[in-house]
C-alpha positions, 0 to 999 in steps of 0.5 A, spaced: 483 475 513 477 477 508 476 474 501 481 475 496 480 480 490 479 477 483 484 480 478 483 480 470 489 477 466 491 481 460 496 480 454 503 483 454 503 490 452 507 494 447 511 496 454 514 489 454 516 488 447 520 495 448 523 494 455 524 486 455 529 487 448 533 492 451 534 489 458 536 482 454 541 487 450 544 489 456 545 482 458 548 480 452 553 486 452 555 484 459 556 477 457 560 479 451 564 485 453 564 486 461 570 491 461 566 495 456 560 495 460 564 497 466 567 503 463 561 505 461 558 504 467 563 508 471 563 514 466 555 514 467 556 514 475 561 520 475 556 524 471 550 523 475 554 524 482 557 530 479 551 533 476 545 530 480 547 528 487 544 534 490 537 532 486 537 525 490 538 528 496 533 534 496 528 529 492 528 524 498 528 529 503 522 532 500 518 525 499 519 524 507 515 531 508 510 529 503 508 522 506 508 525 513 504 531 511 499 526 508 498 522 514 496 528 518 492 532 513 485 530 512 487 526 506 489 521 511 482 519 512 481 517 504 481 509 503 485 506 498 479 502 495 472 503 495 469 505 502 466 499 504 472 495 502 476 491 508 484 490 508 485 483 504 491 481 509 492 481 517 497 486 519 502 481 521 502 477 514 502 484 511 508 487 514 512 480 513 510 481 505 513 488 505 520 485 508 520 479 504 518 483 498 526 484 497 528 489 502 529 484 507 535 482 503 538 489 504 537 488 512 540 482 512 546 484 508 548 491 511 545 490 518 552 488 520 556 491 514 554 498 514 555 500 522 562 497 521 564 500 515 562 507 517 566 505 524 573 504 519 571 509 514 567 514 517 563 520 514 567 526 513 564 530 519 567 525 524 574 524 521 578 524 527 573 522 532 574 517 538 572 510 537 565 511 541 563 517 537 565 513 531 561 507 533 555 512 535 555 515 528 556 508 524 549 506 527 546 512 526 548 512 519 546 505 518 539 507 521 539 513 516 540 509 510 534 504 512 529 508 516 524 513 514 528 515 507 527 508 503 520 507 506 518 514 504 520 513 497 516 506 497 510 509 500 509 514 495 509 510 489 505 504 493 500 509 495 499 513 488 498 506 485 494 503 490 490 510 489 489 510 482 488 502 482 483 501 487 479 508 488 480 510 481 479 504 477 485 505 473 491 500 471 496 498 475 501 502 471 506 508 473 503 512 467 496 512 471 498 516 476 499 522 471 492 522 468 490 529 472 496 532 469 497 529 462 489 527 461 488 522 455 496 522 453 497 518 460 494 512 456 498 514 449 505 514 447 507 519 453 505 514 458 508 508 455 514 512 455 513 513 463 512 505 464 518 503 460 523 508 464 519 505 470 520 498 468 528 499 466 529 502 473 525 497 476 529 491 473 536 494 475 534 495 482 531 488 483 538 486 479 542 489 484 538 486 490 539 479 486 546 480 486 547 482 493 543 476 495 548 472 491 554 475 494 552 474 501 549 466 500 556 465 496 560 468 502 556 464 507 557 458 504 565 459 503 565 462 511 562 455 513 565 450 508 572 450 506 571 447 499 566 452 497 570 459 494 567 466 494 567 467 487 563 469 481 562 462 479 559 460 485 555 466 485 552 465 478 551 458 480 547 460 486 543 465 481 541 459 477 539 455 482 534 460 485 531 462 479 529 455 478 526 455 485 523 461 484 519 459 478 515 454 483 513 459 487 511 464 482 506 458 479 502 459 486 501 466 485 501 471 491 496 468 495 500 462 496 507 462 494 509 469 496 504 470 502 506 463 505 514 464 504 513 471 507 510 469 513 516 463 514 521 468 513 518 474 518 518 468 523 525 466 522 528 473 522 524 474 528 528 468 531 535 470 529 534 477 531 531 475 538 537 470 539 542 476 537 539 480 542 539 475 548 546 471 546 549 478 544 551 484 549 544 485 551 545 491 555 549 494 550 544 493 544 538 496 548 543 503 550 545 503 543 537 503 540 535 508 545 541 513 543 541 511 536 533 513 535 535 520 539 541 521 535 537 520 528 531 524 530 535 530 532 540 530 526 535 527 521 534 534 517 541 535 517 543 528 515 538 529 509 540 535 506 548 534 507 552 534 501 559 536 503 560 542 499 567 543 501 569 536 500 570 531 494 563 528 496 566 521 495 563 518 501 556 520 500 557 517 493 559 511 495 554 510 501 548 515 501 547 517 494 547 509 492 542 507 497 537 513 495 538 511 488 537 504 489 531 505 493 528 509 488 530 504 482 527 499 487 521 503 488 516 501 482 517 494 484 516 495 491 510 500 490 506 496 485 507 490 490 505 494 496 499 497 493 497 490 491 497 487 498 495 494 501 488 494 498 482 497 503 487 501 508 486 508 509 492 512 507 493 514 515 493 506 516 498 505 510 503 510 512 503 508 519 504 500 517 509 502 511 513 508 514 513 508 521 513 500 523 519 498 518 523 504 520 522 502 528 524 495 526 530 498 521 533 501 527 532 495 532 535 491 527 541 495 525 543 497 533 542 489 534 547 486 529 551 492 528 551 494 535 553 487 537 559 487 531 561 494 534 561 491 541 566 485 539 571 490 535 571 495 541 573 489 545 579 487 541 576 483 535 580 485 529 577 479 525 570 482 524 573 489 522 578 486 517 573 481 513 568 487 513 573 492 509 575 486 504 568 482 503 562 486 506 558 479 505 562 476 510 560 481 516 554 477 518 557 470 518 563 473 522 559 476 527 554 470 528 561 466 529 563 469 535 556 467 538 554 461 541 551 456 536 554 459 531 553 453 526 546 453 527 545 460 527 549 461 520 545 456 517 539 459 519 541 466 516 543 462 510 536 459 509 533 466 511 537 469 505 535 464 500 528 465 502 528 472 501 532 471 495 526 467 492 521 471 494 524 477 491 525 474 485 517 472 485 515 479 487 519 482 482 517 478 476 510 479 478 511 486 478 514 487 472 509 482 469 504 487 471 507 493 469 508 490 462 501 487 461 497 493 461 497 493 469 494 487 470 494 484 477 494 477 475 499 477 469 501 470 465 506 465 468 510 465 462 511 473 462 513 472 470 518 467 468 521 471 462 522 477 467 525 472 472 530 470 467 532 477 465 533 479 472 537 474 473 541 475 467 542 482 469 545 481 476 550 476 473 553 481 468 553 486 473 557 481 478 562 479 472 563 487 470 564 490 477 562 486 483 558 490 488 561 496 485 558 494 479 551 493 482 552 500 486 553 504 479 548 501 475 543 503 481 545 510 481 545 511 474 538 508 472 534 511 478 535 518 475 530 518 470 525 515 475 527 520 481 524 526 476 518 522 475 517 521 482 517 528 484 512 530 478 508 524 481 507 528 488 503 534 484 499 529 480 497 525 487 495 532 490 491 534 484 487 527 485 486 527 492 484 534 493 478 533 488 476 527 492 476 531 499 472 536 496 467 531 493 467 527 500 466 534 504 460 535 499 457 528 500 458 529 508 454 535 508 448 532 504 448 526 508 448 531 515 443 535 512 439 529 511 440 527 518 438 533 521 432 534 517 430 527 519 431 529 526 427 535 526 422 534 521 421 526 522 416 526 528 413 532 526 411 529 519 408 523 523 404 528 527 401 532 521 400 525 517 396 523 523 392 529 524 390 529 516 388 522 517 383 523 522 380 529 518 379 525 512 376 520 516 371 524 519 370 528 513 369 521 509 364 519 515 360 525 515 359 524 507 358 517 507 353 518 513 349 523 509 349 519 503 346 513 506 341 517 510 339 520 503 338 513 500 334 510 506 330 516 506 328 516 499 327 508 499 322 509 506 319 515 503 317 511 496 315 505 500 311 508 505 307 512 500 305 506 496 303 503 503 299 509 505 296 510 498 293 502 497 290 502 504 287 509 505 286 512 498 279 509 497 277 511 504 280 518 504 279 524 500 285 528 497 286 533 502 286 528 508 290 523 504 296 528 503 296 530 510 296 523 513 302 521 508 306 527 510 305 526 518 307 518 517 313 521 513 316 526 519 315 521 524 319 516 520 324 521 519 325 523 526 326 515 528 332 514 523 335 520 524 336 518 532 338 511 530 344 514 525 346 519 530 347 514 536 351 509 532 358 509 529 358 507 521 361 501 520 367 500 515 363 495 511 358 501 510 363 505 508 365 501 502 357 500 501 
């Protein structure tokens, strides 16, 4: 693991002072008038499904295609950060944090419930089919709702936010992704409106997960202990206790609280999964895993675009569209959190880790737990089916109750859900704190605590006003505005990446030209330099030698002249004296020339 990055803490922004009161007002409304809230929610649900069900189905299919395109295209080489940055977390820790961020709650809650629900309440296309066909379809639709689609939704938001934060140095805000389209308005009132919608959608999606966790923990305790009732009072008590526990985790930050709990959680989930594989119908699970993967891959396009236009669409609204809406409303939270822990990875590596690996694990999880429950039902166990149809939150515990070490494994499952609940609350409060603190990836503790209490309150009123149906309704209605934002986000991301790919190509060509020049001209340059240096050195040697010769000649000439004049001036006449002087001069000159031509000039002589 590399050294952790440091992030600036900022004060809460105007988005906090707008969104927090709205959520608080929603909580107050739910406590004071739960029936009124339920009626309004049902009307909003009917309007959304009747008019925008097609949009949910089409947009999610489009998002999958876009994310896969990014991975195999030249965009896949781009890094979520600066070119020299490395991933902050090891791969195992990274994957664990992805699941513990909250989506693991969905795996645990629906792993048994969904395949069994679709066995007894099948998709309209499988009405009247044999039990084997119903079981196969139930597993396929369970995987369908938790494999590529949700993780593609999370990948799009996370990838976009990581790109604008760590490559473009923009705040960790949804509005930052729209700068290529909106320009400076992305940081103005329009951008604040986008961020507010994202916060409201996120708080609703997270509250749905809170509610599911409380339902399942309450169901687990009631199943194991006769004195505990599975009712709203127990569920609200669980939410209150978990909220207090999450504060301790939130105070330690991402690198300690969430990271440590995530690693523990992933290990416990792996132990539970292996236990069911070994203690359950192992061969049946293996066969279903292969069959479900094959059926899913061969039918995923048809399933993604099936709107049942000749039916009433009730099944799709209750299941598929609910899950798509829930994942979309959850995506701002998952997006910012995944972006925070994915810094330094390439887009191709990111997609493989966030899209492919979790999808395979989803298929393994649902075929293991759902397949085990279906095997028991096909073998004549009617208890599991009855429990699932009445109380979905009991499905996991009813299945574990039929396996060895039932009490121990059920206890482990409850602990697993509790830790998932804590990490979900911790992660959610962290992300909402960042979204309402001008994108700071180190929000103040009191902001995180406020959001923790608001989300807990939202989950509580949704449970009071409609139970599981209330949670589903809130997700579907609240996710619609953000679904539109996500579609526009795709085009904004394409604009940014296209520009950066062009810049990278220009830089690459310049770098290649420099390397070619170095290879082709590098040796030639050295040879030319050596030749030029030799020529200059030879010229300098000649110049210095001539200069020394002239100086020595003048000095010798004057010296000889003085000597001759003093010795023979008085004895010789003027003519004899001149001849004698020239003769001596010529002899000395020849001697010095021979000496200069026979000896190299010393470097010290050059300086002289």
